[in-house]
FIZA-175847 format. One record per atom (N, C-alpha, C, CB): residue in three letters; chain; atom name; x, y, z. Coordinates in nm, 4 decimals. Glycine has a CB too. Layout:
BEGIN
+------+-----+------+----------+----------+----------+
: type : mol : atom :       xx :       yy :       zz :
+------+-----+------+----------+----------+----------+
:  Ala :   A :   CA :        X :        Y :        Z :
...
+------+-----+------+----------+----------+----------+
//
This chain:
BEGIN
+------+-----+------+----------+----------+----------+
: type : mol : atom :       xx :       yy :       zz :
+------+-----+------+----------+----------+----------+
:  Met :   A :    N :  12.7552 :  25.0470 :  14.4226 :
:  Met :   A :   CA :  12.7168 :  24.9083 :  14.4452 :
:  Met :   A :    C :  12.5763 :  24.9030 :  14.5020 :
:  Met :   A :   CB :  12.8161 :  24.8382 :  14.5397 :
:  Glu :   A :    N :  12.5083 :  24.8006 :  14.4650 :
:  Glu :   A :   CA :  12.3747 :  24.7811 :  14.5207 :
:  Glu :   A :    C :  12.3712 :  24.6474 :  14.5937 :
:  Glu :   A :   CB :  12.2655 :  24.7865 :  14.4093 :
:  Thr :   A :    N :  12.2821 :  24.6381 :  14.6888 :
:  Thr :   A :   CA :  12.2698 :  24.5168 :  14.7685 :
:  Thr :   A :    C :  12.1532 :  24.4342 :  14.7160 :
:  Thr :   A :   CB :  12.2504 :  24.5505 :  14.9187 :
:  Ala :   A :    N :  12.1824 :  24.3092 :  14.6878 :
:  Ala :   A :   CA :  12.0771 :  24.2164 :  14.6442 :
:  Ala :   A :    C :  12.0394 :  24.1290 :  14.7628 :
:  Ala :   A :   CB :  12.1241 :  24.1286 :  14.5220 :
:  Val :   A :    N :  11.9117 :  24.1172 :  14.7872 :
:  Val :   A :   CA :  11.8623 :  24.0343 :  14.8969 :
:  Val :   A :    C :  11.7930 :  23.9132 :  14.8366 :
:  Val :   A :   CB :  11.7650 :  24.1145 :  14.9904 :
:  Thr :   A :    N :  11.8331 :  23.7973 :  14.8825 :
:  Thr :   A :   CA :  11.7690 :  23.6749 :  14.8368 :
:  Thr :   A :    C :  11.7252 :  23.5934 :  14.9576 :
:  Thr :   A :   CB :  11.8641 :  23.5926 :  14.7463 :
:  Val :   A :    N :  11.6224 :  23.5167 :  14.9378 :
:  Val :   A :   CA :  11.5765 :  23.4230 :  15.0396 :
:  Val :   A :    C :  11.6007 :  23.2841 :  14.9830 :
:  Val :   A :   CB :  11.4241 :  23.4456 :  15.0778 :
:  Arg :   A :    N :  11.6656 :  23.2011 :  15.0608 :
:  Arg :   A :   CA :  11.6895 :  23.0647 :  15.0145 :
:  Arg :   A :    C :  11.6366 :  22.9659 :  15.1174 :
:  Arg :   A :   CB :  11.8400 :  23.0407 :  14.9883 :
:  Phe :   A :    N :  11.6163 :  22.8451 :  15.0714 :
:  Phe :   A :   CA :  11.5662 :  22.7396 :  15.1580 :
:  Phe :   A :    C :  11.6805 :  22.6746 :  15.2350 :
:  Phe :   A :   CB :  11.4904 :  22.6347 :  15.0763 :
:  Arg :   A :    N :  11.6548 :  22.6380 :  15.3591 :
:  Arg :   A :   CA :  11.7520 :  22.5696 :  15.4444 :
:  Arg :   A :    C :  11.7134 :  22.4233 :  15.4675 :
:  Arg :   A :   CB :  11.7647 :  22.6422 :  15.5786 :
:  Leu :   A :    N :  11.6359 :  22.3680 :  15.3772 :
:  Leu :   A :   CA :  11.5838 :  22.2334 :  15.3967 :
:  Leu :   A :    C :  11.6959 :  22.1307 :  15.4107 :
:  Leu :   A :   CB :  11.4930 :  22.1956 :  15.2811 :
:  Ala :   A :    N :  11.7964 :  22.1372 :  15.3264 :
:  Ala :   A :   CA :  11.9071 :  22.0407 :  15.3340 :
:  Ala :   A :    C :  11.9802 :  22.0508 :  15.4677 :
:  Ala :   A :   CB :  12.0061 :  22.0634 :  15.2182 :
:  Glu :   A :    N :  12.0050 :  22.1734 :  15.5147 :
:  Glu :   A :   CA :  12.0737 :  22.1925 :  15.6430 :
:  Glu :   A :    C :  11.9895 :  22.1413 :  15.7592 :
:  Glu :   A :   CB :  12.1070 :  22.3405 :  15.6641 :
:  Val :   A :    N :  11.8599 :  22.1668 :  15.7547 :
:  Val :   A :   CA :  11.7710 :  22.1216 :  15.8627 :
:  Val :   A :    C :  11.7670 :  21.9688 :  15.8657 :
:  Val :   A :   CB :  11.6273 :  22.1796 :  15.8443 :
:  Leu :   A :    N :  11.7564 :  21.9070 :  15.7488 :
:  Leu :   A :   CA :  11.7566 :  21.7602 :  15.7439 :
:  Leu :   A :    C :  11.8881 :  21.7035 :  15.7954 :
:  Leu :   A :   CB :  11.7313 :  21.7112 :  15.6009 :
:  Ala :   A :    N :  12.0001 :  21.7618 :  15.7561 :
:  Ala :   A :   CA :  12.1320 :  21.7126 :  15.7963 :
:  Ala :   A :    C :  12.1595 :  21.7361 :  15.9442 :
:  Ala :   A :   CB :  12.2400 :  21.7791 :  15.7132 :
:  Gly :   A :    N :  12.1000 :  21.8388 :  16.0022 :
:  Gly :   A :   CA :  12.1277 :  21.8747 :  16.1404 :
:  Gly :   A :    C :  12.0412 :  21.8037 :  16.2430 :
:  Gly :   A :   CB :  12.1117 :  22.0198 :  16.1568 :
:  Arg :   A :    N :  11.9528 :  21.7177 :  16.1987 :
:  Arg :   A :   CA :  11.8632 :  21.6481 :  16.2914 :
:  Arg :   A :    C :  11.9379 :  21.5389 :  16.3664 :
:  Arg :   A :   CB :  11.7433 :  21.5882 :  16.2163 :
:  Asn :   A :    N :  11.8996 :  21.5151 :  16.4915 :
:  Asn :   A :   CA :  11.9574 :  21.4062 :  16.5708 :
:  Asn :   A :    C :  11.9251 :  21.2716 :  16.5070 :
:  Asn :   A :   CB :  11.9050 :  21.4106 :  16.7161 :
:  Glu :   A :    N :  11.8005 :  21.2545 :  16.4687 :
:  Glu :   A :   CA :  11.7607 :  21.1320 :  16.4008 :
:  Glu :   A :    C :  11.7606 :  21.1625 :  16.2516 :
:  Glu :   A :   CB :  11.6196 :  21.0804 :  16.4501 :
:  Ser :   A :    N :  11.8261 :  21.0807 :  16.1756 :
:  Ser :   A :   CA :  11.8364 :  21.1040 :  16.0326 :
:  Ser :   A :    C :  11.7009 :  21.0859 :  15.9649 :
:  Ser :   A :   CB :  11.9398 :  21.0101 :  15.9706 :
:  Met :   A :    N :  11.6679 :  21.1763 :  15.8744 :
:  Met :   A :   CA :  11.5444 :  21.1641 :  15.7971 :
:  Met :   A :    C :  11.5792 :  21.1882 :  15.6509 :
:  Met :   A :   CB :  11.4343 :  21.2649 :  15.8471 :
:  Ser :   A :    N :  11.5460 :  21.0947 :  15.5669 :
:  Ser :   A :   CA :  11.5726 :  21.1088 :  15.4242 :
:  Ser :   A :    C :  11.4654 :  21.1971 :  15.3599 :
:  Ser :   A :   CB :  11.5776 :  20.9700 :  15.3554 :
:  Gln :   A :    N :  11.4946 :  21.2406 :  15.2393 :
:  Gln :   A :   CA :  11.3960 :  21.3187 :  15.1662 :
:  Gln :   A :    C :  11.2713 :  21.2359 :  15.1392 :
:  Gln :   A :   CB :  11.4549 :  21.3703 :  15.0350 :
:  Ser :   A :    N :  11.2887 :  21.1075 :  15.1120 :
:  Ser :   A :   CA :  11.1717 :  21.0230 :  15.0852 :
:  Ser :   A :    C :  11.0862 :  21.0061 :  15.2117 :
:  Ser :   A :   CB :  11.2164 :  20.8846 :  15.0322 :
:  Glu :   A :    N :  11.1517 :  20.9955 :  15.3285 :
:  Glu :   A :   CA :  11.0766 :  20.9866 :  15.4541 :
:  Glu :   A :    C :  11.0037 :  21.1179 :  15.4814 :
:  Glu :   A :   CB :  11.1708 :  20.9521 :  15.5719 :
:  Leu :   A :    N :  11.0691 :  21.2303 :  15.4548 :
:  Leu :   A :   CA :  11.0054 :  21.3608 :  15.4722 :
:  Leu :   A :    C :  10.8842 :  21.3727 :  15.3792 :
:  Leu :   A :   CB :  11.1065 :  21.4752 :  15.4447 :
:  Ser :   A :    N :  10.8976 :  21.3235 :  15.2576 :
:  Ser :   A :   CA :  10.7864 :  21.3248 :  15.1632 :
:  Ser :   A :    C :  10.6696 :  21.2430 :  15.2175 :
:  Ser :   A :   CB :  10.8311 :  21.2702 :  15.0263 :
:  Arg :   A :    N :  10.6994 :  21.1257 :  15.2696 :
:  Arg :   A :   CA :  10.5949 :  21.0391 :  15.3243 :
:  Arg :   A :    C :  10.5246 :  21.1052 :  15.4425 :
:  Arg :   A :   CB :  10.6542 :  20.9046 :  15.3671 :
:  Arg :   A :    N :  10.6028 :  21.1644 :  15.5333 :
:  Arg :   A :   CA :  10.5451 :  21.2251 :  15.6538 :
:  Arg :   A :    C :  10.4692 :  21.3542 :  15.6269 :
:  Arg :   A :   CB :  10.6535 :  21.2520 :  15.7535 :
:  Ser :   A :    N :  10.5154 :  21.4300 :  15.5276 :
:  Ser :   A :   CA :  10.4567 :  21.5622 :  15.5025 :
:  Ser :   A :    C :  10.3501 :  21.5627 :  15.3938 :
:  Ser :   A :   CB :  10.5647 :  21.6585 :  15.4651 :
:  Gly :   A :    N :  10.3532 :  21.4635 :  15.3056 :
:  Gly :   A :   CA :  10.2618 :  21.4638 :  15.1923 :
:  Gly :   A :    C :  10.3078 :  21.5530 :  15.0782 :
:  Gly :   A :   CB :  10.1263 :  21.5069 :  15.2373 :
:  Val :   A :    N :  10.4298 :  21.6059 :  15.0870 :
:  Val :   A :   CA :  10.4873 :  21.6906 :  14.9821 :
:  Val :   A :    C :  10.5652 :  21.5994 :  14.8872 :
:  Val :   A :   CB :  10.5804 :  21.8038 :  15.0429 :
:  Ser :   A :    N :  10.5558 :  21.6253 :  14.7583 :
:  Ser :   A :   CA :  10.6197 :  21.5380 :  14.6602 :
:  Ser :   A :    C :  10.7723 :  21.5404 :  14.6723 :
:  Ser :   A :   CB :  10.5783 :  21.5790 :  14.5194 :
:  Met :   A :    N :  10.8339 :  21.4283 :  14.6327 :
:  Met :   A :   CA :  10.9806 :  21.4196 :  14.6319 :
:  Met :   A :    C :  11.0406 :  21.5245 :  14.5385 :
:  Met :   A :   CB :  11.0261 :  21.2783 :  14.5893 :
:  Thr :   A :    N :  10.9736 :  21.5511 :  14.4275 :
:  Thr :   A :   CA :  11.0225 :  21.6517 :  14.3323 :
:  Thr :   A :    C :  11.0336 :  21.7881 :  14.3985 :
:  Thr :   A :   CB :  10.9299 :  21.6601 :  14.2101 :
:  Thr :   A :    N :  10.9308 :  21.8271 :  14.4725 :
:  Thr :   A :   CA :  10.9312 :  21.9564 :  14.5412 :
:  Thr :   A :    C :  11.0372 :  21.9602 :  14.6501 :
:  Thr :   A :   CB :  10.7937 :  21.9858 :  14.6012 :
:  Ile :   A :    N :  11.0468 :  21.8548 :  14.7284 :
:  Ile :   A :   CA :  11.1455 :  21.8501 :  14.8366 :
:  Ile :   A :    C :  11.2865 :  21.8577 :  14.7806 :
:  Ile :   A :   CB :  11.1287 :  21.7222 :  14.9200 :
:  Asn :   A :    N :  11.3132 :  21.7828 :  14.6747 :
:  Asn :   A :   CA :  11.4472 :  21.7844 :  14.6155 :
:  Asn :   A :    C :  11.4794 :  21.9218 :  14.5582 :
:  Asn :   A :   CB :  11.4590 :  21.6775 :  14.5058 :
:  Ala :   A :    N :  11.3843 :  21.9831 :  14.4903 :
:  Ala :   A :   CA :  11.4077 :  22.1170 :  14.4343 :
:  Ala :   A :    C :  11.4347 :  22.2184 :  14.5448 :
:  Ala :   A :   CB :  11.2869 :  22.1621 :  14.3499 :
:  Met :   A :    N :  11.3630 :  22.2073 :  14.6562 :
:  Met :   A :   CA :  11.3866 :  22.2987 :  14.7680 :
:  Met :   A :    C :  11.5227 :  22.2730 :  14.8317 :
:  Met :   A :   CB :  11.2757 :  22.2847 :  14.8731 :
:  Ala :   A :    N :  11.5594 :  22.1470 :  14.8486 :
:  Ala :   A :   CA :  11.6880 :  22.1135 :  14.9099 :
:  Ala :   A :    C :  11.8044 :  22.1643 :  14.8252 :
:  Ala :   A :   CB :  11.6996 :  21.9620 :  14.9297 :
:  Leu :   A :    N :  11.7865 :  22.1670 :  14.6939 :
:  Leu :   A :   CA :  11.8908 :  22.2145 :  14.6027 :
:  Leu :   A :    C :  11.8768 :  22.3632 :  14.5699 :
:  Leu :   A :   CB :  11.8876 :  22.1337 :  14.4745 :
:  Asn :   A :    N :  11.7784 :  22.4286 :  14.6295 :
:  Asn :   A :   CA :  11.7490 :  22.5707 :  14.6030 :
:  Asn :   A :    C :  11.7266 :  22.5973 :  14.4548 :
:  Asn :   A :   CB :  11.8630 :  22.6589 :  14.6540 :
:  Lys :   A :    N :  11.6510 :  22.5096 :  14.3927 :
:  Lys :   A :   CA :  11.6201 :  22.5249 :  14.2510 :
:  Lys :   A :    C :  11.4763 :  22.5689 :  14.2288 :
:  Lys :   A :   CB :  11.6460 :  22.3949 :  14.1776 :
:  Thr :   A :    N :  11.4097 :  22.6104 :  14.3329 :
:  Thr :   A :   CA :  11.2735 :  22.6602 :  14.3205 :
:  Thr :   A :    C :  11.2693 :  22.8055 :  14.3666 :
:  Thr :   A :   CB :  11.1745 :  22.5730 :  14.4026 :
:  Lys :   A :    N :  11.1853 :  22.8828 :  14.3046 :
:  Lys :   A :   CA :  11.1763 :  23.0262 :  14.3344 :
:  Lys :   A :    C :  11.0637 :  23.0590 :  14.4315 :
:  Lys :   A :   CB :  11.1567 :  23.1044 :  14.2065 :
:  Gln :   A :    N :  10.9676 :  22.9694 :  14.4457 :
:  Gln :   A :   CA :  10.8547 :  22.9972 :  14.5346 :
:  Gln :   A :    C :  10.7994 :  22.8671 :  14.5898 :
:  Gln :   A :   CB :  10.7442 :  23.0756 :  14.4607 :
:  Val :   A :    N :  10.7312 :  22.8794 :  14.7004 :
:  Val :   A :   CA :  10.6685 :  22.7642 :  14.7635 :
:  Val :   A :    C :  10.5410 :  22.8130 :  14.8314 :
:  Val :   A :   CB :  10.7654 :  22.6944 :  14.8661 :
:  Ser :   A :    N :  10.4400 :  22.7299 :  14.8319 :
:  Ser :   A :   CA :  10.3146 :  22.7711 :  14.8953 :
:  Ser :   A :    C :  10.3285 :  22.7657 :  15.0470 :
:  Ser :   A :   CB :  10.1973 :  22.6814 :  14.8486 :
:  Leu :   A :    N :  10.2474 :  22.8428 :  15.1137 :
:  Leu :   A :   CA :  10.2474 :  22.8404 :  15.2602 :
:  Leu :   A :    C :  10.2035 :  22.7041 :  15.3119 :
:  Leu :   A :   CB :  10.1554 :  22.9501 :  15.3162 :
:  Ala :   A :    N :  10.1144 :  22.6376 :  15.2399 :
:  Ala :   A :   CA :  10.0700 :  22.5040 :  15.2804 :
:  Ala :   A :    C :  10.1863 :  22.4049 :  15.2755 :
:  Ala :   A :   CB :   9.9547 :  22.4556 :  15.1900 :
:  Thr :   A :    N :  10.2702 :  22.4147 :  15.1730 :
:  Thr :   A :   CA :  10.3875 :  22.3271 :  15.1620 :
:  Thr :   A :    C :  10.4858 :  22.3562 :  15.2737 :
:  Thr :   A :   CB :  10.4562 :  22.3442 :  15.0253 :
:  Leu :   A :    N :  10.5121 :  22.4830 :  15.2972 :
:  Leu :   A :   CA :  10.6029 :  22.5228 :  15.4045 :
:  Leu :   A :    C :  10.5516 :  22.4741 :  15.5397 :
:  Leu :   A :   CB :  10.6204 :  22.6753 :  15.4062 :
:  Asp :   A :    N :  10.4224 :  22.4852 :  15.5614 :
:  Asp :   A :   CA :  10.3611 :  22.4397 :  15.6859 :
:  Asp :   A :    C :  10.3729 :  22.2881 :  15.7005 :
:  Asp :   A :   CB :  10.2139 :  22.4820 :  15.6914 :
:  Ala :   A :    N :  10.3449 :  22.2138 :  15.5939 :
:  Ala :   A :   CA :  10.3516 :  22.0674 :  15.5994 :
:  Ala :   A :    C :  10.4937 :  22.0195 :  15.6284 :
:  Ala :   A :   CB :  10.3018 :  22.0068 :  15.4676 :
:  Leu :   A :    N :  10.5922 :  22.0811 :  15.5643 :
:  Leu :   A :   CA :  10.7322 :  22.0418 :  15.5869 :
:  Leu :   A :    C :  10.7766 :  22.0758 :  15.7284 :
:  Leu :   A :   CB :  10.8248 :  22.1106 :  15.4854 :
:  Ser :   A :    N :  10.7436 :  22.1946 :  15.7746 :
:  Ser :   A :   CA :  10.7857 :  22.2341 :  15.9089 :
:  Ser :   A :    C :  10.7194 :  22.1470 :  16.0150 :
:  Ser :   A :   CB :  10.7528 :  22.3817 :  15.9339 :
:  Ala :   A :    N :  10.5935 :  22.1104 :  15.9947 :
:  Ala :   A :   CA :  10.5254 :  22.0232 :  16.0903 :
:  Ala :   A :    C :  10.5905 :  21.8847 :  16.0929 :
:  Ala :   A :   CB :  10.3757 :  22.0113 :  16.0551 :
:  Ala :   A :    N :  10.6227 :  21.8301 :  15.9765 :
:  Ala :   A :   CA :  10.6849 :  21.6982 :  15.9696 :
:  Ala :   A :    C :  10.8242 :  21.6981 :  16.0323 :
:  Ala :   A :   CB :  10.6932 :  21.6517 :  15.8248 :
:  Leu :   A :    N :  10.8933 :  21.8112 :  16.0231 :
:  Leu :   A :   CA :  11.0285 :  21.8223 :  16.0791 :
:  Leu :   A :    C :  11.0284 :  21.8681 :  16.2248 :
:  Leu :   A :   CB :  11.1110 :  21.9187 :  15.9960 :
:  Gly :   A :    N :  10.9154 :  21.9170 :  16.2726 :
:  Gly :   A :   CA :  10.9079 :  21.9660 :  16.4093 :
:  Gly :   A :    C :  10.9818 :  22.0964 :  16.4313 :
:  Gly :   A :   CB :  10.9614 :  21.8634 :  16.5019 :
:  Val :   A :    N :  10.9797 :  22.1829 :  16.3286 :
:  Val :   A :   CA :  11.0453 :  22.3134 :  16.3383 :
:  Val :   A :    C :  10.9462 :  22.4221 :  16.3002 :
:  Val :   A :   CB :  11.1714 :  22.3199 :  16.2473 :
:  Ala :   A :    N :  10.9797 :  22.5459 :  16.3299 :
:  Ala :   A :   CA :  10.8981 :  22.6592 :  16.2870 :
:  Ala :   A :    C :  10.9225 :  22.6836 :  16.1381 :
:  Ala :   A :   CB :  10.9307 :  22.7871 :  16.3708 :
:  Pro :   A :    N :  10.8226 :  22.7307 :  16.0646 :
:  Pro :   A :   CA :  10.8414 :  22.7554 :  15.9212 :
:  Pro :   A :    C :  10.9614 :  22.8449 :  15.8897 :
:  Pro :   A :   CB :  10.7168 :  22.8179 :  15.8643 :
:  Gly :   A :    N :  10.9854 :  22.9432 :  15.9739 :
:  Gly :   A :   CA :  11.0977 :  23.0338 :  15.9508 :
:  Gly :   A :    C :  11.2342 :  22.9667 :  15.9566 :
:  Gly :   A :   CB :  11.0937 :  23.1436 :  16.0506 :
:  Glu :   A :    N :  11.2420 :  22.8524 :  16.0223 :
:  Glu :   A :   CA :  11.3692 :  22.7800 :  16.0298 :
:  Glu :   A :    C :  11.4057 :  22.7157 :  15.8971 :
:  Glu :   A :   CB :  11.3630 :  22.6738 :  16.1381 :
:  Leu :   A :    N :  11.3118 :  22.7099 :  15.8043 :
:  Leu :   A :   CA :  11.3396 :  22.6518 :  15.6735 :
:  Leu :   A :    C :  11.3842 :  22.7554 :  15.5714 :
:  Leu :   A :   CB :  11.2178 :  22.5801 :  15.6226 :
:  Leu :   A :    N :  11.3910 :  22.8821 :  15.6133 :
:  Leu :   A :   CA :  11.4288 :  22.9910 :  15.5234 :
:  Leu :   A :    C :  11.5402 :  23.0742 :  15.5839 :
:  Leu :   A :   CB :  11.3081 :  23.0796 :  15.4919 :
:  Val :   A :    N :  11.6223 :  23.1319 :  15.4986 :
:  Val :   A :   CA :  11.7237 :  23.2264 :  15.5438 :
:  Val :   A :    C :  11.7311 :  23.3395 :  15.4409 :
:  Val :   A :   CB :  11.8638 :  23.1562 :  15.5623 :
:  Arg :   A :    N :  11.7502 :  23.4593 :  15.4912 :
:  Arg :   A :   CA :  11.7624 :  23.5769 :  15.4050 :
:  Arg :   A :    C :  11.9081 :  23.6137 :  15.3952 :
:  Arg :   A :   CB :  11.6788 :  23.6963 :  15.4584 :
:  Glu :   A :    N :  11.9575 :  23.6309 :  15.2728 :
:  Glu :   A :   CA :  12.0985 :  23.6631 :  15.2522 :
:  Glu :   A :    C :  12.1102 :  23.7914 :  15.1702 :
:  Glu :   A :   CB :  12.1722 :  23.5462 :  15.1817 :
:  Ser :   A :    N :  12.2091 :  23.8716 :  15.2064 :
:  Ser :   A :   CA :  12.2369 :  23.9935 :  15.1324 :
:  Ser :   A :    C :  12.3742 :  23.9829 :  15.0682 :
:  Ser :   A :   CB :  12.2288 :  24.1172 :  15.2244 :
:  Thr :   A :    N :  12.3829 :  24.0237 :  14.9447 :
:  Thr :   A :   CA :  12.5114 :  24.0256 :  14.8746 :
:  Thr :   A :    C :  12.5248 :  24.1603 :  14.8042 :
:  Thr :   A :   CB :  12.5229 :  23.9066 :  14.7722 :
:  Arg :   A :    N :  12.6459 :  24.2063 :  14.7969 :
:  Arg :   A :   CA :  12.6717 :  24.3304 :  14.7253 :
:  Arg :   A :    C :  12.7116 :  24.2963 :  14.5827 :
:  Arg :   A :   CB :  12.7821 :  24.4146 :  14.7957 :
:  Arg :   A :    N :  12.6590 :  24.3724 :  14.4896 :
:  Arg :   A :   CA :  12.6956 :  24.3508 :  14.3501 :
:  Arg :   A :    C :  12.7119 :  24.4839 :  14.2805 :
:  Arg :   A :   CB :  12.5907 :  24.2649 :  14.2779 :
:  Lys :   A :    N :  12.7979 :  24.4840 :  14.1794 :
:  Lys :   A :   CA :  12.8205 :  24.6068 :  14.1014 :
:  Lys :   A :    C :  12.7066 :  24.6278 :  14.0060 :
:  Lys :   A :   CB :  12.9536 :  24.6008 :  14.0243 :
:  Arg :   A :    N :  12.6801 :  24.7530 :  13.9786 :
:  Arg :   A :   CA :  12.5747 :  24.7851 :  13.8816 :
:  Arg :   A :    C :  12.6295 :  24.7838 :  13.7433 :
:  Arg :   A :   CB :  12.5119 :  24.9199 :  13.9107 :
+------+-----+------+----------+----------+----------+
//
């Protein structure tokens, strides 16, 4: 068996876990990041994101950039 490591976005969890509710459209307005990009990240349908985008989202949410990402390991058969 080999271990596959993936990094996924935690944007949906961070938005849902906030004390004050923030919609994706509000996050787009505050961060300057497009709704398309935010939605793709929330659904984990994007493979990469620029550091500028990550910085803008984390600043708008008041979190560290690393809080928007999680690394997961899964075992899979060869």
